[in-house]
PDB file of N, CA, C and O in Angstrom, chain B, residues numbered from 101:
ATOM      1  N   MET B 101      -2.859  -5.985   3.204  1.00  0.00           N
ATOM      2  CA  MET B 101      -3.100  -6.725   3.448  1.00  0.00           C
ATOM      3  C   MET B 101      -3.347  -7.868   2.242  1.00  0.00           C
ATOM      4  O   MET B 101      -4.290  -7.652   1.481  1.00  0.00           O
ATOM      5  N   ILE B 102      -2.716  -8.808   2.082  1.00  0.00           N
ATOM      6  CA  ILE B 102      -2.534  -9.572   0.771  1.00  0.00           C
ATOM      7  C   ILE B 102      -3.636 -10.459   0.764  1.00  0.00           C
ATOM      8  O   ILE B 102      -3.759 -11.415   1.530  1.00  0.00           O
ATOM      9  N   ILE B 103      -4.840  -9.951  -0.565  1.00  0.00           N
ATOM     10  CA  ILE B 103      -5.557 -11.209  -0.815  1.00  0.00           C
ATOM     11  C   ILE B 103      -5.773 -12.280  -1.613  1.00  0.00           C
ATOM     12  O   ILE B 103      -6.217 -12.033  -2.734  1.00  0.00           O
ATOM     13  N   PRO B 104      -5.532 -13.623  -1.262  1.00  0.00           N
ATOM     14  CA  PRO B 104      -5.077 -14.493  -2.066  1.00  0.00           C
ATOM     15  C   PRO B 104      -6.233 -14.528  -3.355  1.00  0.00           C
ATOM     16  O   PRO B 104      -7.445 -14.314  -3.335  1.00  0.00           O
ATOM     17  N   TRP B 105      -5.329 -14.884  -4.447  1.00  0.00           N
ATOM     18  CA  TRP B 105      -6.460 -14.822  -5.694  1.00  0.00           C
ATOM     19  C   TRP B 105      -7.370 -16.067  -5.722  1.00  0.00           C
ATOM     20  O   TRP B 105      -8.450 -16.029  -6.312  1.00  0.00           O
ATOM     21  N   GLN B 106      -6.983 -17.049  -5.154  1.00  0.00           N
ATOM     22  CA  GLN B 106      -7.457 -18.060  -5.273  1.00  0.00           C
ATOM     23  C   GLN B 106      -8.817 -18.272  -4.528  1.00  0.00           C
ATOM     24  O   GLN B 106      -9.495 -19.300  -4.530  1.00  0.00           O
ATOM     25  N   SER B 107      -9.125 -16.874  -3.775  1.00  0.00           N
ATOM     26  CA  SER B 107     -10.045 -16.888  -2.887  1.00  0.00           C
ATOM     27  C   SER B 107     -11.413 -16.272  -3.877  1.00  0.00           C
ATOM     28  O   SER B 107     -12.588 -16.322  -3.512  1.00  0.00           O
ATOM     29  N   LEU B 108     -11.022 -15.810  -4.933  1.00  0.00           N
ATOM     30  CA  LEU B 108     -11.961 -14.615  -5.515  1.00  0.00           C
ATOM     31  C   LEU B 108     -12.528 -15.475  -6.968  1.00  0.00           C
ATOM     32  O   LEU B 108     -11.882 -16.249  -7.675  1.00  0.00           O
ATOM     33  N   GLU B 109     -13.645 -15.127  -7.080  1.00  0.00           N
ATOM     34  CA  GLU B 109     -14.206 -15.914  -8.094  1.00  0.00           C
ATOM     35  C   GLU B 109     -13.252 -15.268  -9.414  1.00  0.00           C
ATOM     36  O   GLU B 109     -12.384 -14.397  -9.359  1.00  0.00           O
ATOM     37  N   ASP B 110     -13.746 -16.017 -10.570  1.00  0.00           N
ATOM     38  CA  ASP B 110     -13.085 -15.884 -11.602  1.00  0.00           C
ATOM     39  C   ASP B 110     -12.828 -14.549 -12.468  1.00  0.00           C
ATOM     40  O   ASP B 110     -11.832 -14.096 -13.034  1.00  0.00           O
ATOM     41  N   GLU B 111     -14.351 -14.056 -12.303  1.00  0.00           N
ATOM     42  CA  GLU B 111     -15.056 -12.862 -13.047  1.00  0.00           C
ATOM     43  C   GLU B 111     -14.312 -11.411 -12.213  1.00  0.00           C
ATOM     44  O   GLU B 111     -13.922 -10.324 -12.640  1.00  0.00           O
ATOM     45  N   THR B 112     -14.352 -11.978 -10.966  1.00  0.00           N
ATOM     46  CA  THR B 112     -13.673 -11.000  -9.931  1.00  0.00           C
ATOM     47  C   THR B 112     -12.256 -10.890 -10.220  1.00  0.00           C
ATOM     48  O   THR B 112     -11.874  -9.744 -10.456  1.00  0.00           O
ATOM     49  N   LEU B 113     -11.562 -11.628 -10.249  1.00  0.00           N
ATOM     50  CA  LEU B 113     -10.476 -11.814 -10.363  1.00  0.00           C
ATOM     51  C   LEU B 113      -9.977 -10.559 -11.805  1.00  0.00           C
ATOM     52  O   LEU B 113      -9.332  -9.511 -11.778  1.00  0.00           O
ATOM     53  N   LYS B 114     -10.591 -11.256 -12.828  1.00  0.00           N
ATOM     54  CA  LYS B 114     -10.396 -10.567 -13.847  1.00  0.00           C
ATOM     55  C   LYS B 114     -10.715  -9.162 -14.097  1.00  0.00           C
ATOM     56  O   LYS B 114      -9.996  -8.416 -14.760  1.00  0.00           O
ATOM     57  N   ASN B 115     -11.835  -8.820 -13.535  1.00  0.00           N
ATOM     58  CA  ASN B 115     -12.137  -7.453 -13.379  1.00  0.00           C
ATOM     59  C   ASN B 115     -11.442  -6.694 -12.444  1.00  0.00           C
ATOM     60  O   ASN B 115     -11.615  -5.485 -12.599  1.00  0.00           O
ATOM     61  N   ILE B 116     -10.706  -7.009 -11.516  1.00  0.00           N
ATOM     62  CA  ILE B 116      -9.435  -6.267 -10.783  1.00  0.00           C
ATOM     63  C   ILE B 116      -7.968  -6.476 -11.888  1.00  0.00           C
ATOM     64  O   ILE B 116      -7.121  -5.589 -11.776  1.00  0.00           O
ATOM     65  N   ALA B 117      -7.770  -7.257 -12.597  1.00  0.00           N
ATOM     66  CA  ALA B 117      -6.671  -6.879 -13.204  1.00  0.00           C
ATOM     67  C   ALA B 117      -6.861  -6.172 -14.227  1.00  0.00           C
ATOM     68  O   ALA B 117      -5.918  -5.455 -14.560  1.00  0.00           O
ATOM     69  N   GLU B 118      -8.209  -6.129 -15.116  1.00  0.00           N
ATOM     70  CA  GLU B 118      -8.605  -5.229 -15.925  1.00  0.00           C
ATOM     71  C   GLU B 118      -8.309  -3.584 -15.643  1.00  0.00           C
ATOM     72  O   GLU B 118      -7.739  -2.731 -16.324  1.00  0.00           O
ATOM     73  N   SER B 119      -9.074  -3.539 -14.099  1.00  0.00           N
ATOM     74  CA  SER B 119      -9.299  -2.023 -13.630  1.00  0.00           C
ATOM     75  C   SER B 119      -7.774  -1.706 -13.285  1.00  0.00           C
ATOM     76  O   SER B 119      -7.416  -0.540 -13.456  1.00  0.00           O
ATOM     77  N   PHE B 120      -6.768  -2.705 -12.779  1.00  0.00           N
ATOM     78  CA  PHE B 120      -5.394  -2.225 -12.734  1.00  0.00           C
ATOM     79  C   PHE B 120      -4.656  -1.756 -14.133  1.00  0.00           C
ATOM     80  O   PHE B 120      -4.029  -0.704 -14.255  1.00  0.00           O
ATOM     81  N   VAL B 121      -4.834  -2.637 -15.053  1.00  0.00           N
ATOM     82  CA  VAL B 121      -4.156  -2.295 -16.039  1.00  0.00           C
ATOM     83  C   VAL B 121      -4.537  -0.944 -16.853  1.00  0.00           C
ATOM     84  O   VAL B 121      -3.643  -0.265 -17.357  1.00  0.00           O
ATOM     85  N   LEU B 122      -5.918  -0.584 -16.960  1.00  0.00           N
ATOM     86  CA  LEU B 122      -6.444   0.477 -17.296  1.00  0.00           C
ATOM     87  C   LEU B 122      -5.935   1.402 -16.584  1.00  0.00           C
ATOM     88  O   LEU B 122      -5.375   2.276 -17.246  1.00  0.00           O
ATOM     89  N   ARG B 123      -5.923   1.532 -15.484  1.00  0.00           N
ATOM     90  CA  ARG B 123      -5.201   2.542 -14.033  1.00  0.00           C
ATOM     91  C   ARG B 123      -3.505   2.811 -14.763  1.00  0.00           C
ATOM     92  O   ARG B 123      -3.011   3.938 -14.783  1.00  0.00           O
ATOM     93  N   GLU B 124      -2.962   1.891 -15.182  1.00  0.00           N
ATOM     94  CA  GLU B 124      -1.326   1.919 -15.497  1.00  0.00           C
ATOM     95  C   GLU B 124      -1.614   2.967 -16.863  1.00  0.00           C
ATOM     96  O   GLU B 124      -0.857   3.930 -16.740  1.00  0.00           O
ATOM     97  N   GLY B 125      -2.159   3.048 -17.673  1.00  0.00           N
ATOM     98  CA  GLY B 125      -1.884   3.931 -18.772  1.00  0.00           C
ATOM     99  C   GLY B 125      -1.266   3.170 -19.650  1.00  0.00           C
ATOM    100  O   GLY B 125      -0.940   1.992 -19.504  1.00  0.00           O
ATOM    101  N   THR B 126      -1.076   3.981 -20.733  1.00  0.00           N
ATOM    102  CA  THR B 126      -0.274   3.483 -22.093  1.00  0.00           C
ATOM    103  C   THR B 126       0.981   2.704 -21.830  1.00  0.00           C
ATOM    104  O   THR B 126       1.719   3.023 -20.898  1.00  0.00           O
ATOM    105  N   ASP B 127       1.240   1.719 -22.600  1.00  0.00           N
ATOM    106  CA  ASP B 127       2.740   1.156 -22.524  1.00  0.00           C
ATOM    107  C   ASP B 127       3.353   1.372 -24.055  1.00  0.00           C
ATOM    108  O   ASP B 127       2.898   0.842 -25.069  1.00  0.00           O
ATOM    109  N   TYR B 128       4.246   2.078 -24.003  1.00  0.00           N
ATOM    110  CA  TYR B 128       4.878   2.331 -25.504  1.00  0.00           C
ATOM    111  C   TYR B 128       6.222   1.489 -25.592  1.00  0.00           C
ATOM    112  O   TYR B 128       7.304   2.026 -25.830  1.00  0.00           O
ATOM    113  N   GLY B 129       6.045  -0.058 -25.352  1.00  0.00           N
ATOM    114  CA  GLY B 129       7.207  -0.768 -25.853  1.00  0.00           C
ATOM    115  C   GLY B 129       6.814  -1.109 -26.843  1.00  0.00           C
ATOM    116  O   GLY B 129       5.753  -0.844 -27.408  1.00  0.00           O
ATOM    117  N   PHE B 130       7.934  -1.943 -27.233  1.00  0.00           N
ATOM    118  CA  PHE B 130       8.087  -2.405 -28.786  1.00  0.00           C
ATOM    119  C   PHE B 130       6.937  -2.710 -29.637  1.00  0.00           C
ATOM    120  O   PHE B 130       6.779  -2.360 -30.807  1.00  0.00           O
ATOM    121  N   GLU B 131       6.126  -3.431 -28.877  1.00  0.00           N
ATOM    122  CA  GLU B 131       4.873  -3.767 -29.699  1.00  0.00           C
ATOM    123  C   GLU B 131       3.946  -3.416 -28.678  1.00  0.00           C
ATOM    124  O   GLU B 131       4.192  -3.588 -27.484  1.00  0.00           O
ATOM    125  N   GLU B 132       2.775  -2.877 -29.159  1.00  0.00           N
ATOM    126  CA  GLU B 132       1.524  -2.403 -28.266  1.00  0.00           C
ATOM    127  C   GLU B 132       0.525  -3.562 -28.155  1.00  0.00           C
ATOM    128  O   GLU B 132      -0.025  -3.975 -29.176  1.00  0.00           O
ATOM    129  N   LEU B 133       0.215  -4.221 -26.691  1.00  0.00           N
ATOM    130  CA  LEU B 133      -0.470  -5.044 -26.388  1.00  0.00           C
ATOM    131  C   LEU B 133      -1.935  -4.651 -26.288  1.00  0.00           C
ATOM    132  O   LEU B 133      -2.229  -3.668 -25.608  1.00  0.00           O
ATOM    133  N   SER B 134      -2.793  -5.289 -26.864  1.00  0.00           N
ATOM    134  CA  SER B 134      -4.269  -5.346 -26.488  1.00  0.00           C
ATOM    135  C   SER B 134      -4.684  -5.239 -25.043  1.00  0.00           C
ATOM    136  O   SER B 134      -4.042  -5.866 -24.200  1.00  0.00           O
ATOM    137  N   LEU B 135      -5.468  -4.665 -24.777  1.00  0.00           N
ATOM    138  CA  LEU B 135      -6.016  -5.004 -23.227  1.00  0.00           C
ATOM    139  C   LEU B 135      -6.166  -6.316 -22.698  1.00  0.00           C
ATOM    140  O   LEU B 135      -5.772  -6.635 -21.576  1.00  0.00           O
ATOM    141  N   GLU B 136      -6.756  -7.108 -23.530  1.00  0.00           N
ATOM    142  CA  GLU B 136      -6.880  -8.183 -23.161  1.00  0.00           C
ATOM    143  C   GLU B 136      -5.323  -9.097 -23.053  1.00  0.00           C
ATOM    144  O   GLU B 136      -5.252 -10.051 -22.278  1.00  0.00           O
ATOM    145  N   GLN B 137      -4.349  -8.762 -23.753  1.00  0.00           N
ATOM    146  CA  GLN B 137      -2.972  -9.561 -23.659  1.00  0.00           C
ATOM    147  C   GLN B 137      -2.695  -9.105 -22.434  1.00  0.00           C
ATOM    148  O   GLN B 137      -2.360  -9.882 -21.540  1.00  0.00           O
ATOM    149  N   LYS B 138      -2.809  -7.694 -22.233  1.00  0.00           N
ATOM    150  CA  LYS B 138      -2.026  -7.139 -20.945  1.00  0.00           C
ATOM    151  C   LYS B 138      -2.985  -7.801 -19.502  1.00  0.00           C
ATOM    152  O   LYS B 138      -2.442  -8.068 -18.430  1.00  0.00           O
ATOM    153  N   VAL B 139      -4.362  -7.963 -19.752  1.00  0.00           N
ATOM    154  CA  VAL B 139      -5.051  -8.476 -18.312  1.00  0.00           C
ATOM    155  C   VAL B 139      -4.291 -10.124 -18.333  1.00  0.00           C
ATOM    156  O   VAL B 139      -3.908 -10.550 -17.243  1.00  0.00           O
ATOM    157  N   ASN B 140      -4.126 -10.868 -19.386  1.00  0.00           N
ATOM    158  CA  ASN B 140      -4.030 -12.337 -19.587  1.00  0.00           C
ATOM    159  C   ASN B 140      -2.316 -12.461 -18.653  1.00  0.00           C
ATOM    160  O   ASN B 140      -1.999 -13.316 -17.826  1.00  0.00           O
ATOM    161  N   ASN B 141      -1.657 -11.538 -19.058  1.00  0.00           N
ATOM    162  CA  ASN B 141      -0.123 -11.680 -18.879  1.00  0.00           C
ATOM    163  C   ASN B 141      -0.371 -11.230 -17.243  1.00  0.00           C
ATOM    164  O   ASN B 141       0.101 -12.006 -16.412  1.00  0.00           O
ATOM    165  N   LEU B 142      -1.023 -10.126 -16.787  1.00  0.00           N
ATOM    166  CA  LEU B 142      -1.071  -9.585 -15.453  1.00  0.00           C
ATOM    167  C   LEU B 142      -1.568 -10.728 -14.651  1.00  0.00           C
ATOM    168  O   LEU B 142      -1.103 -11.016 -13.548  1.00  0.00           O
ATOM    169  N   LEU B 143      -2.759 -11.524 -15.382  1.00  0.00           N
ATOM    170  CA  LEU B 143      -3.179 -12.605 -14.462  1.00  0.00           C
ATOM    171  C   LEU B 143      -2.258 -13.702 -14.364  1.00  0.00           C
ATOM    172  O   LEU B 143      -2.105 -14.230 -13.263  1.00  0.00           O
ATOM    173  N   SER B 144      -1.638 -14.108 -15.342  1.00  0.00           N
ATOM    174  CA  SER B 144      -0.585 -14.980 -15.304  1.00  0.00           C
ATOM    175  C   SER B 144       0.510 -14.548 -14.141  1.00  0.00           C
ATOM    176  O   SER B 144       1.030 -15.384 -13.402  1.00  0.00           O
ATOM    177  N   LEU B 145       0.760 -13.288 -14.085  1.00  0.00           N
ATOM    178  CA  LEU B 145       1.960 -12.988 -12.746  1.00  0.00           C
ATOM    179  C   LEU B 145       1.295 -13.267 -11.634  1.00  0.00           C
ATOM    180  O   LEU B 145       1.909 -13.890 -10.767  1.00  0.00           O
ATOM    181  N   ILE B 146      -0.067 -12.891 -11.396  1.00  0.00           N
ATOM    182  CA  ILE B 146      -0.556 -13.447  -9.883  1.00  0.00           C
ATOM    183  C   ILE B 146      -0.731 -14.846  -9.723  1.00  0.00           C
ATOM    184  O   ILE B 146      -0.675 -15.382  -8.617  1.00  0.00           O
ATOM    185  N   ARG B 147      -0.971 -15.549 -10.937  1.00  0.00           N
ATOM    186  CA  ARG B 147      -1.481 -16.925 -10.619  1.00  0.00           C
ATOM    187  C   ARG B 147       0.068 -17.567 -10.246  1.00  0.00           C
ATOM    188  O   ARG B 147       0.296 -18.578  -9.582  1.00  0.00           O
ATOM    189  N   SER B 148       0.894 -16.791 -10.791  1.00  0.00           N
ATOM    190  CA  SER B 148       2.316 -18.071 -10.775  1.00  0.00           C
ATOM    191  C   SER B 148       3.111 -17.317  -9.362  1.00  0.00           C
ATOM    192  O   SER B 148       4.251 -17.654  -9.041  1.00  0.00           O
ATOM    193  N   GLY B 149       2.294 -16.223  -8.567  1.00  0.00           N
ATOM    194  CA  GLY B 149       3.024 -15.960  -7.167  1.00  0.00           C
ATOM    195  C   GLY B 149       3.782 -14.792  -7.604  1.00  0.00           C
ATOM    196  O   GLY B 149       4.103 -14.015  -6.705  1.00  0.00           O
ATOM    197  N   SER B 150       4.137 -14.504  -8.804  1.00  0.00           N
ATOM    198  CA  SER B 150       4.959 -12.829  -8.878  1.00  0.00           C
ATOM    199  C   SER B 150       4.458 -11.721  -8.362  1.00  0.00           C
ATOM    200  O   SER B 150       5.112 -10.855  -7.782  1.00  0.00           O
ATOM    201  N   ALA B 151       3.213 -11.719  -8.572  1.00  0.00           N
ATOM    202  CA  ALA B 151       2.462 -10.307  -8.111  1.00  0.00           C
ATOM    203  C   ALA B 151       1.031 -10.719  -7.359  1.00  0.00           C
ATOM    204  O   ALA B 151       0.315 -11.623  -7.790  1.00  0.00           O
ATOM    205  N   VAL B 152       0.719  -9.941  -6.193  1.00  0.00           N
ATOM    206  CA  VAL B 152      -0.046 -10.132  -5.482  1.00  0.00           C
ATOM    207  C   VAL B 152      -1.089  -8.771  -5.270  1.00  0.00           C
ATOM    208  O   VAL B 152      -1.032  -7.545  -5.365  1.00  0.00           O
ATOM    209  N   ILE B 153      -2.171  -9.948  -4.884  1.00  0.00           N
ATOM    210  CA  ILE B 153      -3.275  -8.430  -4.589  1.00  0.00           C
ATOM    211  C   ILE B 153      -3.417  -7.951  -3.365  1.00  0.00           C
ATOM    212  O   ILE B 153      -3.485  -8.770  -2.448  1.00  0.00           O
ATOM    213  N   VAL B 154      -3.486  -6.649  -3.095  1.00  0.00           N
ATOM    214  CA  VAL B 154      -3.497  -5.880  -2.091  1.00  0.00           C
ATOM    215  C   VAL B 154      -4.411  -5.096  -1.434  1.00  0.00           C
ATOM    216  O   VAL B 154      -4.550  -4.042  -2.055  1.00  0.00           O
ATOM    217  N   TRP B 155      -5.159  -5.151  -0.356  1.00  0.00           N
ATOM    218  CA  TRP B 155      -6.171  -4.651   0.024  1.00  0.00           C
ATOM    219  C   TRP B 155      -5.629  -3.708   0.884  1.00  0.00           C
ATOM    220  O   TRP B 155      -5.266  -4.238   1.935  1.00  0.00           O
ATOM    221  N   SER B 156      -5.361  -2.048   0.821  1.00  0.00           N
ATOM    222  CA  SER B 156      -5.038  -1.122   1.574  1.00  0.00           C
ATOM    223  C   SER B 156      -6.502  -0.860   2.876  1.00  0.00           C
ATOM    224  O   SER B 156      -7.543  -0.352   2.460  1.00  0.00           O
ATOM    225  N   GLU B 157      -6.407  -1.175   4.035  1.00  0.00           N
ATOM    226  CA  GLU B 157      -7.380  -0.923   4.776  1.00  0.00           C
ATOM    227  C   GLU B 157      -7.576   0.816   4.953  1.00  0.00           C
ATOM    228  O   GLU B 157      -8.696   1.326   4.978  1.00  0.00           O
ATOM    229  N   LEU B 158      -6.454   1.519   5.056  1.00  0.00           N
ATOM    230  CA  LEU B 158      -6.507   3.175   5.077  1.00  0.00           C
ATOM    231  C   LEU B 158      -7.304   3.468   4.151  1.00  0.00           C
ATOM    232  O   LEU B 158      -8.438   3.913   4.328  1.00  0.00           O
ATOM    233  N   HIS B 159      -6.718   3.219   2.961  1.00  0.00           N
ATOM    234  CA  HIS B 159      -7.584   4.079   1.594  1.00  0.00           C
ATOM    235  C   HIS B 159      -8.459   3.330   1.190  1.00  0.00           C
ATOM    236  O   HIS B 159      -9.251   4.041   0.571  1.00  0.00           O
ATOM    237  N   GLU B 160      -8.917   1.896   1.168  1.00  0.00           N
ATOM    238  CA  GLU B 160      -9.972   1.111   0.993  1.00  0.00           C
ATOM    239  C   GLU B 160     -10.140   1.054  -0.339  1.00  0.00           C
ATOM    240  O   GLU B 160     -11.100   1.355  -1.049  1.00  0.00           O
ATOM    241  N   THR B 161      -8.808   0.519  -0.640  1.00  0.00           N
ATOM    242  CA  THR B 161      -8.410   0.659  -2.135  1.00  0.00           C
ATOM    243  C   THR B 161      -7.957  -1.156  -2.519  1.00  0.00           C
ATOM    244  O   THR B 161      -7.757  -1.993  -1.639  1.00  0.00           O
ATOM    245  N   ILE B 162      -7.888  -1.387  -3.787  1.00  0.00           N
ATOM    246  CA  ILE B 162      -7.281  -2.902  -4.135  1.00  0.00           C
ATOM    247  C   ILE B 162      -6.468  -2.191  -5.144  1.00  0.00           C
ATOM    248  O   ILE B 162      -6.818  -1.211  -5.801  1.00  0.00           O
ATOM    249  N   ASP B 163      -5.072  -2.959  -5.189  1.00  0.00           N
ATOM    250  CA  ASP B 163      -3.836  -3.081  -5.823  1.00  0.00           C
ATOM    251  C   ASP B 163      -2.820  -4.042  -6.189  1.00  0.00           C
ATOM    252  O   ASP B 163      -2.320  -4.525  -5.173  1.00  0.00           O
ATOM    253  N   ILE B 164      -2.399  -4.434  -7.100  1.00  0.00           N
ATOM    254  CA  ILE B 164      -1.622  -5.145  -7.213  1.00  0.00           C
ATOM    255  C   ILE B 164      -0.403  -4.784  -7.647  1.00  0.00           C
ATOM    256  O   ILE B 164      -0.190  -3.946  -8.523  1.00  0.00           O
ATOM    257  N   LYS B 165       0.777  -5.685  -6.774  1.00  0.00           N
ATOM    258  CA  LYS B 165       2.059  -5.059  -6.560  1.00  0.00           C
ATOM    259  C   LYS B 165       2.805  -6.493  -6.615  1.00  0.00           C
ATOM    260  O   LYS B 165       2.321  -7.599  -6.375  1.00  0.00           O
ATOM    261  N   ASP B 166       4.264  -6.122  -7.040  1.00  0.00           N
ATOM    262  CA  ASP B 166       5.032  -7.259  -7.280  1.00  0.00           C
ATOM    263  C   ASP B 166       5.425  -7.834  -5.940  1.00  0.00           C
ATOM    264  O   ASP B 166       5.863  -7.161  -5.006  1.00  0.00           O
ATOM    265  N   LYS B 167       5.244  -9.037  -5.930  1.00  0.00           N
ATOM    266  CA  LYS B 167       5.583  -9.569  -4.382  1.00  0.00           C
ATOM    267  C   LYS B 167       7.070  -9.073  -3.801  1.00  0.00           C
ATOM    268  O   LYS B 167       7.052  -8.543  -2.689  1.00  0.00           O
ATOM    269  N   ASN B 168       7.972  -9.168  -4.277  1.00  0.00           N
ATOM    270  CA  ASN B 168       9.340  -9.187  -3.724  1.00  0.00           C
ATOM    271  C   ASN B 168       9.182  -7.767  -3.224  1.00  0.00           C
ATOM    272  O   ASN B 168       9.399  -7.574  -2.028  1.00  0.00           O
ATOM    273  N   SER B 169       8.787  -6.624  -4.088  1.00  0.00           N
ATOM    274  CA  SER B 169       8.716  -5.304  -3.960  1.00  0.00           C
ATOM    275  C   SER B 169       7.658  -5.343  -2.343  1.00  0.00           C
ATOM    276  O   SER B 169       7.917  -4.926  -1.214  1.00  0.00           O
ATOM    277  N   PHE B 170       6.726  -5.874  -2.773  1.00  0.00           N
ATOM    278  CA  PHE B 170       5.734  -5.464  -1.542  1.00  0.00           C
ATOM    279  C   PHE B 170       6.159  -6.321  -0.083  1.00  0.00           C
ATOM    280  O   PHE B 170       5.735  -5.977   1.020  1.00  0.00           O
ATOM    281  N   LEU B 171       6.894  -7.260  -0.262  1.00  0.00           N
ATOM    282  CA  LEU B 171       7.191  -8.028   0.979  1.00  0.00           C
ATOM    283  C   LEU B 171       8.478  -7.320   2.070  1.00  0.00           C
ATOM    284  O   LEU B 171       8.778  -7.322   3.264  1.00  0.00           O
ATOM    285  N   THR B 172       8.937  -6.780   0.833  1.00  0.00           N
ATOM    286  CA  THR B 172      10.537  -6.175   1.383  1.00  0.00           C
ATOM    287  C   THR B 172      10.353  -4.663   1.727  1.00  0.00           C
ATOM    288  O   THR B 172      11.219  -4.020   2.320  1.00  0.00           O
ATOM    289  N   ARG B 173       9.114  -4.124   1.296  1.00  0.00           N
ATOM    290  CA  ARG B 173       8.989  -2.522   2.079  1.00  0.00           C
ATOM    291  C   ARG B 173       8.991  -2.361   3.603  1.00  0.00           C
ATOM    292  O   ARG B 173       8.904  -1.240   4.105  1.00  0.00           O
TER     293      ARG B 173
END
């Protein structure tokens, strides 16, 4: 089930994004980004509609997915 990001408190949304970034591990890209930069980038994707917050009733977990990938699965 997709959770509309607009329905979440700002602090809750930030905590979900931060938790997701920490679970995803290290990014060895050209330039290492700080946790804050990664969270802000992810929040931008969520707010633009490119990424969605998904609640799994089966596993009782929350995740963030690419919108197109999630909708075409």
